[in-house]
C-alpha positions, 0 to 999 in steps of 0.5 A: 592654469596658474595666475601670471605675475610680474615678478621680473626685473623691477618687480622687487621694487614694485613689492617693496613700494606697495608693502611699504605704503600698505604698512603705512595706511595700517599704521594710520587706521586704514578702511576696516570695512563691515563687521564679520562674525566667527560664525561667518568664517569657514574652514576653520576645523579643516585648517585645524585638523590638517595641521594638528600635531605638525610643528609650524615655525614662522611661514613653514610647517613641518619638521626643521630637519626634514630632508626636502623643503617645498617653498610655494610661492602664493598670492593670497587672493589668487583663485589658483592657489585656493584650488591648490590649498584644496587638492594639493596642499592636504596630500603634501601635509598627510603625506610627506610632511607628516612623515618627516621627509618634507617641510612646506614653507608658505612664500606670500607674494603681491601679483594681483593688487593691493588686497594681495599685499594687505592679506600677505602682511596679515599671513606674515604677521601670523607667521611671527606667531608661527601660525602662518599655515593655519592663518592662510588655509583659513584665508583660502577657505574664505577667499573673495573675488580678486581685487574686489576689496574683500580683504578688509581689516575686519575680515583679516582680524576675523580669520585671526580670531578663529585661528587657535593660539594666535594672540590677535592684538599682538598679531595686529601690532605686528602688521605695522612692524618692520619685521613683516616687511623684512620677511615679505621683501626676503620673499620677493627676492627668493621668488626672483631668484628662482625665476617665479612668474606665477602663482602657485609655484612650488620650488622643491629642493633636497639633496638630489636637487631642486625641481620647479612646478608651476600651477595647482598641479596634480598631487602625485606630480609634487609627490614625485618630485619630492622623492626625486630630490630626497 
């Protein structure tokens, strides 16, 4: 079952308020929590292997001219999204994304609480270095219990340090920049426009139309939708 959210009506205003507040906290320092060593970060090799040789740009992975776009609206601490990252996303990447027929775009939202917003900011900062996909996969491999306070500065920096090619200092600065907030506001707008009310939601668009699938669906269902809109 997908995780229901609140992206209806005044949701955009709520997202804006939360993101702005968290950026202010980040600027002022925040609570970094305890130290996290590289040896404690799981899933790095798998995340790197999954995206190896495939171009990443911003929040996207795959060829820019792919005929089909798959937007995955996620909450970084949604357990169903983590399930999708294990059971659905690998097949999308090794199948149509690798073949050049589809491009996957990560769309981080806030459904579950402040940890979701903090993690979404971290993903958006990684997107500025074209590494949002790899960073998100590492985050999911290490996901904690929702709203438990597991998303600390030290944890997020540990993920950044283990993301190959990511400059941690640049990423850290980007987390407090206006570009990150603008990107997340735009994601919220797209979610409202698409009628997204739960995570994960896949919005699959191509020359043949648009299909929307909610939840950690069977891979075959996603692949069939991609073929249907090609």
